[in-house]
MARTI-227645 format. One line per field, with one value per residue: x, y, z of N, C-alpha, C, O in turn; residue in three letters. Coordinates in nm, 2 decimals, always signed. Atoms other than C-alpha are relative to their C-alpha. Last residue first. Layout:
% MARTI-227645
n.east <- (X ...) .
n.north <- (Y ...) .
n.up <- (Z ...) .
ca.east <- (X ...) .
ca.north <- (Y ...) .
ca.up <- (Z ...) .
c.east <- (X ...) .
c.north <- (Y ...) .
c.up <- (Z ...) .
o.east <- (X ...) .
o.north <- (Y ...) .
o.up <- (Z ...) .
residuo <- (ALA ...) .
***
This chain:
% MARTI-227645
n.east <- (+0.14 +0.06 +0.12 -0.04 -0.11 +0.06 +0.07 -0.05 -0.05 +0.11 +0.09 -0.07 -0.01 +0.14 +0.01 +0.04 +0.08 +0.03 +0.14 +0.04 +0.04 -0.12 -0.07 +0.08 -0.01 -0.14 +0.00 +0.07 -0.10 -0.08 +0.08 +0.02 -0.13 -0.02 +0.11 -0.02 +0.12 +0.01 -0.11 +0.02 +0.12 -0.03 -0.08 +0.07 +0.12 +0.12 +0.10 +0.14 +0.00 +0.08 -0.11 -0.10 +0.07 +0.02 -0.13 -0.04 +0.09 -0.05 -0.10 -0.14 -0.04 +0.04 +0.11 +0.12 +0.07 +0.06 +0.12 +0.10 +0.05 +0.09 -0.06 +0.01 -0.13 -0.03 +0.03 -0.05 -0.14 -0.06 +0.01 -0.10 -0.14 -0.01 +0.00 -0.13 -0.09 +0.02 -0.05 -0.15 -0.04 -0.07 -0.08 -0.07 -0.11 -0.11 -0.08 -0.08 -0.11 -0.09 +0.03 -0.09 -0.10 -0.02 -0.14) .
n.north <- (+0.03 -0.02 -0.09 -0.12 -0.06 -0.07 -0.13 -0.12 +0.03 +0.05 -0.11 -0.08 +0.07 -0.01 -0.12 -0.12 -0.09 -0.13 -0.03 +0.01 +0.14 +0.09 -0.02 +0.07 +0.14 +0.04 +0.00 +0.12 +0.11 +0.01 +0.05 +0.14 +0.07 +0.01 +0.09 +0.14 +0.05 -0.04 +0.06 +0.15 +0.03 -0.02 +0.10 +0.10 -0.05 +0.05 +0.02 -0.01 -0.10 -0.12 -0.10 +0.04 -0.01 -0.14 -0.05 +0.05 -0.07 -0.13 +0.01 +0.00 -0.13 -0.07 -0.09 +0.06 +0.09 -0.08 -0.05 +0.10 +0.06 -0.10 -0.11 +0.00 -0.03 +0.12 +0.12 +0.00 -0.02 +0.11 +0.11 -0.03 +0.02 +0.14 +0.05 -0.03 +0.09 +0.14 +0.01 +0.00 +0.12 +0.10 -0.05 -0.13 +0.02 +0.09 -0.07 -0.10 +0.07 +0.04 +0.12 +0.11 +0.03 +0.14 +0.03) .
n.up <- (+0.01 +0.13 -0.01 +0.08 -0.07 -0.12 +0.03 -0.07 -0.13 -0.09 -0.03 -0.10 -0.13 -0.06 -0.08 +0.08 -0.09 +0.07 +0.01 +0.14 +0.02 +0.00 +0.13 +0.11 -0.03 +0.04 +0.15 +0.03 -0.02 +0.12 +0.11 -0.03 +0.02 +0.15 +0.05 -0.03 -0.06 -0.14 -0.08 +0.00 -0.07 -0.14 -0.05 -0.09 -0.07 +0.05 -0.11 +0.05 +0.11 -0.04 -0.01 -0.10 -0.13 -0.03 -0.03 -0.13 -0.10 -0.04 -0.10 +0.05 +0.01 +0.12 -0.03 -0.06 +0.10 +0.10 -0.06 -0.03 +0.13 +0.05 +0.06 +0.14 +0.06 +0.08 -0.07 -0.14 +0.00 +0.06 -0.10 -0.11 +0.05 +0.01 -0.13 -0.05 +0.07 -0.05 -0.14 +0.01 +0.07 -0.07 -0.12 +0.02 +0.10 -0.05 -0.11 +0.06 +0.07 -0.10 -0.08 +0.03 -0.10 +0.00 -0.01) .
ca.east <- (-3.67 -3.33 -3.22 -2.88 -2.95 -3.29 -3.13 -2.88 -3.02 -3.25 -2.97 -2.73 -2.98 -3.05 -2.67 -2.67 -2.47 -2.32 -2.16 -1.80 -1.70 -1.50 -1.82 -2.02 -1.76 -1.74 -2.12 -2.09 -1.82 -2.07 -2.33 -2.07 -1.98 -2.34 -2.40 -2.06 -2.11 -1.77 -1.69 -2.03 -2.02 -1.66 -1.75 -2.05 -1.89 -1.56 -1.24 -0.95 -0.58 -0.61 -0.34 -0.59 -0.87 -0.64 -0.54 -0.90 -0.98 -0.68 -0.82 -1.13 -1.46 -1.65 -1.66 -1.46 -1.23 -1.14 -1.06 -0.83 -0.65 -0.61 -0.45 -0.64 -0.52 -0.85 -0.93 -0.77 -0.80 -1.15 -1.25 -1.11 -1.30 -1.63 -1.59 -1.51 -1.83 -2.04 -1.89 -1.95 -2.32 -2.39 -2.51 -2.64 -2.72 -2.91 -3.10 -3.20 -3.32 -3.53 -3.70 -3.65 -3.96 -4.14 -4.27) .
ca.north <- (+13.57 +13.70 +13.76 +13.60 +13.36 +13.29 +13.23 +12.97 +12.62 +12.71 +12.91 +12.62 +12.39 +12.65 +12.69 +12.33 +12.05 +11.76 +11.49 +11.40 +11.32 +11.64 +11.83 +11.67 +11.77 +12.12 +12.14 +12.05 +12.32 +12.56 +12.49 +12.55 +12.88 +12.99 +12.92 +13.06 +13.39 +13.56 +13.37 +13.45 +13.82 +13.85 +13.70 +13.92 +14.12 +13.96 +14.16 +14.12 +14.17 +14.01 +13.75 +13.47 +13.66 +13.71 +13.34 +13.23 +13.46 +13.32 +12.97 +13.06 +12.95 +12.63 +12.47 +12.16 +12.32 +12.61 +12.37 +12.17 +12.47 +12.64 +12.32 +12.10 +12.07 +11.92 +12.16 +12.48 +12.44 +12.30 +12.57 +12.84 +12.69 +12.68 +13.04 +13.13 +12.95 +13.12 +13.46 +13.42 +13.33 +13.59 +13.93 +13.88 +13.51 +13.56 +13.87 +13.69 +13.38 +13.59 +13.74 +14.10 +14.32 +14.45 +14.80) .
ca.up <- (+12.45 +12.38 +12.74 +12.68 +12.96 +12.81 +12.47 +12.60 +12.53 +12.24 +12.08 +12.10 +11.93 +11.66 +11.61 +11.50 +11.66 +11.46 +11.68 +11.61 +11.97 +11.98 +11.87 +12.15 +12.42 +12.27 +12.31 +12.68 +12.71 +12.54 +12.81 +13.08 +12.92 +12.90 +13.27 +13.38 +13.20 +13.15 +12.83 +12.67 +12.76 +12.65 +12.31 +12.25 +11.96 +11.86 +11.92 +11.68 +11.74 +12.08 +11.98 +12.06 +11.87 +11.57 +11.57 +11.58 +11.29 +11.10 +11.13 +10.93 +11.10 +11.06 +11.40 +11.33 +11.07 +11.30 +11.59 +11.38 +11.23 +11.57 +11.70 +11.94 +12.30 +12.41 +12.69 +12.57 +12.19 +12.21 +12.45 +12.22 +11.93 +12.13 +12.22 +11.86 +11.74 +12.00 +11.93 +11.56 +11.61 +11.88 +11.77 +11.41 +11.44 +11.77 +11.65 +11.32 +11.51 +11.75 +11.46 +11.35 +11.38 +11.07 +11.12) .
c.east <- (-0.05 -0.14 -0.05 -0.11 +0.05 +0.11 -0.06 -0.07 +0.04 +0.05 -0.11 -0.09 +0.07 +0.00 -0.14 -0.01 -0.04 -0.10 -0.02 -0.15 -0.05 -0.03 +0.13 +0.08 -0.07 +0.02 +0.13 -0.01 -0.07 +0.11 +0.09 -0.08 -0.01 +0.13 +0.02 -0.11 +0.01 -0.13 -0.01 +0.11 -0.02 -0.12 +0.03 +0.09 -0.07 -0.11 -0.13 -0.09 -0.14 +0.02 -0.06 +0.11 +0.10 -0.06 -0.01 +0.13 +0.03 -0.08 +0.06 +0.10 +0.15 +0.03 -0.04 -0.12 -0.12 -0.08 -0.08 -0.13 -0.11 -0.07 -0.11 +0.08 +0.00 +0.13 +0.04 -0.01 +0.06 +0.16 +0.06 -0.01 +0.10 +0.14 +0.02 +0.02 +0.15 +0.10 -0.01 +0.06 +0.15 +0.06 +0.09 +0.10 +0.08 +0.11 +0.11 +0.08 +0.10 +0.13 +0.11 -0.04 +0.09 +0.12 +0.01) .
c.north <- (-0.11 -0.03 +0.03 +0.10 +0.12 +0.07 +0.07 +0.13 +0.13 -0.02 -0.04 +0.12 +0.08 -0.07 +0.01 +0.12 +0.12 +0.08 +0.13 +0.02 -0.02 -0.14 -0.09 +0.02 -0.08 -0.15 -0.04 -0.02 -0.14 -0.11 -0.02 -0.07 -0.15 -0.08 -0.02 -0.09 -0.15 -0.05 +0.03 -0.06 -0.15 -0.04 +0.01 -0.11 -0.12 +0.04 -0.05 -0.03 +0.02 +0.11 +0.14 +0.11 -0.04 +0.02 +0.15 +0.06 -0.05 +0.08 +0.14 +0.00 +0.00 +0.15 +0.09 +0.09 -0.07 -0.09 +0.08 +0.05 -0.10 -0.05 +0.10 +0.12 -0.02 +0.01 -0.13 -0.14 -0.01 +0.00 -0.13 -0.11 +0.02 -0.04 -0.15 -0.06 +0.02 -0.09 -0.14 -0.02 -0.01 -0.12 -0.11 +0.03 +0.13 -0.01 -0.09 +0.08 +0.11 -0.06 -0.03 -0.12 -0.11 -0.02 -0.15) .
c.up <- (+0.09 -0.01 -0.15 -0.01 -0.07 +0.08 +0.12 -0.02 +0.07 +0.14 +0.10 +0.04 +0.11 +0.14 +0.06 +0.09 -0.09 +0.09 -0.07 -0.02 -0.14 -0.03 +0.00 -0.13 -0.12 +0.02 -0.05 -0.15 -0.03 +0.02 -0.12 -0.11 +0.02 -0.03 -0.15 -0.06 +0.02 +0.06 +0.15 +0.09 +0.01 +0.09 +0.15 +0.06 +0.08 +0.09 -0.07 +0.12 -0.06 -0.11 +0.04 +0.02 +0.11 +0.14 +0.04 +0.05 +0.14 +0.10 +0.03 +0.12 -0.06 +0.00 -0.12 +0.02 +0.07 -0.09 -0.10 +0.06 +0.03 -0.12 -0.05 -0.06 -0.16 -0.08 -0.07 +0.06 +0.14 +0.00 -0.05 +0.11 +0.11 -0.05 +0.00 +0.14 +0.05 -0.07 +0.05 +0.13 -0.01 -0.08 +0.06 +0.12 -0.01 -0.10 +0.05 +0.11 -0.06 -0.06 +0.10 +0.09 -0.04 +0.10 +0.02) .
o.east <- (-0.16 -0.21 -0.08 -0.09 +0.09 +0.09 -0.06 -0.04 +0.04 -0.02 -0.13 -0.09 +0.02 -0.06 -0.16 -0.02 +0.05 -0.20 +0.05 -0.20 -0.09 +0.05 +0.15 +0.08 -0.02 +0.08 +0.14 +0.01 +0.00 +0.16 +0.09 -0.05 +0.05 +0.13 +0.01 -0.08 +0.02 -0.16 +0.03 +0.07 -0.07 -0.11 +0.03 +0.05 -0.10 -0.11 -0.17 -0.07 -0.16 +0.02 +0.01 +0.16 +0.11 -0.02 +0.05 +0.15 +0.04 -0.03 +0.09 +0.08 +0.21 -0.05 -0.14 -0.23 -0.22 -0.19 -0.21 -0.24 -0.22 -0.19 -0.23 +0.10 +0.10 +0.17 +0.08 +0.08 +0.16 +0.22 +0.13 +0.09 +0.19 +0.21 +0.10 +0.12 +0.22 +0.16 +0.08 +0.16 +0.21 +0.14 +0.18 +0.21 +0.20 +0.23 +0.22 +0.20 +0.22 +0.24 +0.22 -0.08 +0.04 +0.23 -0.06) .
o.north <- (-0.15 +0.01 +0.14 +0.21 +0.22 +0.17 +0.19 +0.23 +0.14 +0.00 +0.04 +0.15 +0.09 -0.02 +0.07 +0.11 +0.18 +0.02 +0.23 +0.00 -0.13 -0.22 -0.14 -0.08 -0.18 -0.21 -0.11 -0.13 -0.22 -0.17 -0.12 -0.19 -0.23 -0.17 -0.14 -0.20 -0.22 -0.02 -0.04 -0.14 -0.19 -0.10 -0.09 -0.18 -0.22 +0.02 +0.00 -0.12 +0.11 +0.23 +0.24 +0.13 +0.03 +0.11 +0.19 +0.10 +0.03 +0.16 +0.16 +0.06 -0.10 +0.23 +0.16 +0.05 -0.08 -0.06 +0.07 +0.01 -0.10 -0.03 +0.06 +0.22 -0.06 -0.08 -0.23 -0.19 -0.08 -0.10 -0.20 -0.15 -0.06 -0.13 -0.20 -0.11 -0.07 -0.17 -0.19 -0.09 -0.12 -0.19 -0.08 +0.08 +0.13 +0.00 -0.04 +0.10 +0.10 -0.04 +0.03 -0.10 -0.21 +0.02 -0.21) .
o.up <- (+0.09 -0.10 -0.18 -0.07 +0.00 +0.14 +0.13 +0.04 +0.20 +0.24 +0.19 +0.16 +0.22 +0.23 +0.16 +0.21 -0.15 +0.14 -0.05 -0.13 -0.18 -0.08 -0.11 -0.21 -0.16 -0.07 -0.15 -0.21 -0.08 -0.07 -0.19 -0.14 -0.05 -0.11 -0.19 -0.10 -0.07 +0.18 +0.23 +0.17 +0.12 +0.19 +0.23 +0.14 +0.01 +0.21 -0.18 +0.19 -0.14 -0.08 +0.05 +0.13 +0.21 +0.21 +0.14 +0.16 +0.23 +0.18 +0.15 +0.22 -0.05 -0.05 -0.11 +0.02 +0.00 -0.13 -0.11 +0.01 -0.03 -0.14 -0.05 +0.01 -0.22 -0.15 -0.01 +0.12 +0.17 +0.03 +0.02 +0.16 +0.12 +0.00 +0.08 +0.17 +0.07 +0.00 +0.12 +0.15 +0.02 -0.02 +0.13 +0.10 -0.01 -0.06 +0.07 +0.08 -0.06 -0.02 +0.09 +0.20 -0.10 +0.08 +0.09) .
residuo <- (GLY LEU HIS LEU THR ASN ARG ILE LYS MET CYS ILE GLU CYS LEU SER ILE GLU GLU GLY ARG ILE VAL LYS ASP SER ILE GLU LYS LEU THR ASN TYR ILE GLU PRO ASN ASN LEU ILE GLU LYS LEU GLY ARG ILE LYS ARG ARG GLU GLN LEU VAL TYR ASN ILE LEU PRO GLN PRO VAL GLY ILE LEU LYS ALA ALA GLN PHE GLN SER LEU ASN TYR ARG LYS ILE LEU ASP LEU ALA ILE ALA ILE ARG ILE ALA THR SER TYR HIS LYS ILE PHE GLU GLU CYS LEU SER LYS LYS LEU MET) .
***
């Protein structure tokens, strides 16, 4: 049997939730529009709108938002994004994977 890699598991279960959590933080703390936040993090603006209106649930989002350690890390990443720094999901995964019990 071929086991899925840590990267595959992270992408499958958390990549969209991470992006949405960062977008929500950018909207909340930096007063960005949904469109601006969507463009910065690479998700469709309607997805952010659906999440805000609770018309769509994102797997893993509640887990991320309710975990202070992960959320603080994502706030740091939001700060980097707003400064124009490029951040990869690999970097994010390395910072939070122990908290998510991925490896």
